[in-house]
C-alpha positions in Angstrom: -0.1 0.0 0.0 1.1 3.5 -0.8 -0.1 6.4 1.0 0.4 10.0 -0.2 0.3 13.0 2.5 0.3 16.6 1.8 3.8 17.9 2.2 2.9 19.6 5.5 1.5 16.6 6.9 4.6 14.4 5.9 7.0 16.8 7.5 5.0 16.8 10.7 4.9 13.1 10.8 8.7 13.0 10.1 9.6 15.6 12.8 7.4 13.7 15.4 8.8 10.6 14.6 12.4 11.9 14.9 11.6 13.9 18.2 9.7 11.0 19.9 11.8 8.3 18.3 8.7 6.5 17.4 8.5 5.1 14.0 6.1 6.8 11.5 4.0 3.6 11.1 3.3 3.5 14.8 2.3 7.2 15.2 0.0 6.5 12.0 -1.4 3.3 13.7 -2.0 5.2 16.9 -3.9 8.0 14.8 -6.2 5.4 13.5 -6.9 3.6 16.6 -7.9 6.9 18.3 -10.0 8.0 15.3 -11.7 4.6 15.6 -12.4 4.8 19.4 -14.2 8.2 18.5 -16.6 6.6 16.3 -20.1 5.7 17.3 -20.8 1.9 18.2 -22.5 1.9 14.8 -19.8 3.2 12.8 -17.4 0.8 14.6 -19.6 -2.1 13.8 -19.7 -1.0 10.2 -16.0 -0.7 10.0 -15.6 -4.0 11.6 -18.0 -5.5 9.0 -16.2 -4.0 6.1 -12.7 -5.4 7.6 -14.4 -8.8 7.3 -15.9 -8.4 4.2 -12.7 -7.2 2.5 -10.7 -9.9 4.2 -13.1 -12.5 2.6 -13.0 -10.9 -0.7 -9.2 -11.2 -1.0 -9.3 -14.7 -0.2 -12.1 -15.4 -2.7 -11.6 -16.3 -6.4 -10.7 -13.2 -8.2 -12.8 -14.5 -11.0 -16.1 -14.7 -9.0 -18.0 -11.7 -10.9 -21.1 -12.2 -8.8 -19.2 -11.2 -5.6 -19.9 -7.4 -4.7 -16.8 -5.3 -4.8 -15.6 -3.7 -1.3 -16.6 -0.2 -2.7 -20.1 -1.6 -3.6 -20.3 -2.8 0.0 -19.0 0.4 1.5 -21.8 2.2 -0.4 -24.6 -0.4 0.6 -23.2 0.0 4.3 -23.3 3.9 4.0 -27.0 3.6 3.2 -26.7 3.4 -0.7 -28.9 1.4 -3.0 
């Protein structure tokens, strides 16, 4: 996975990593955890459901065209058609 950050965000992350002697990936992981904990119980359950769906999708046969994509599943969870 490749993640692109705005220049200022990348500089802030690098500075935090250097000053705290914590790897950047740990800082990002902590930020994800904090954001997740601030979600409502319903939103947390939706995230957990999507994680399970995406994991199952990755293990399924890529040729299975009847399987909904993670993007379609996310749209459905968010209240889409």
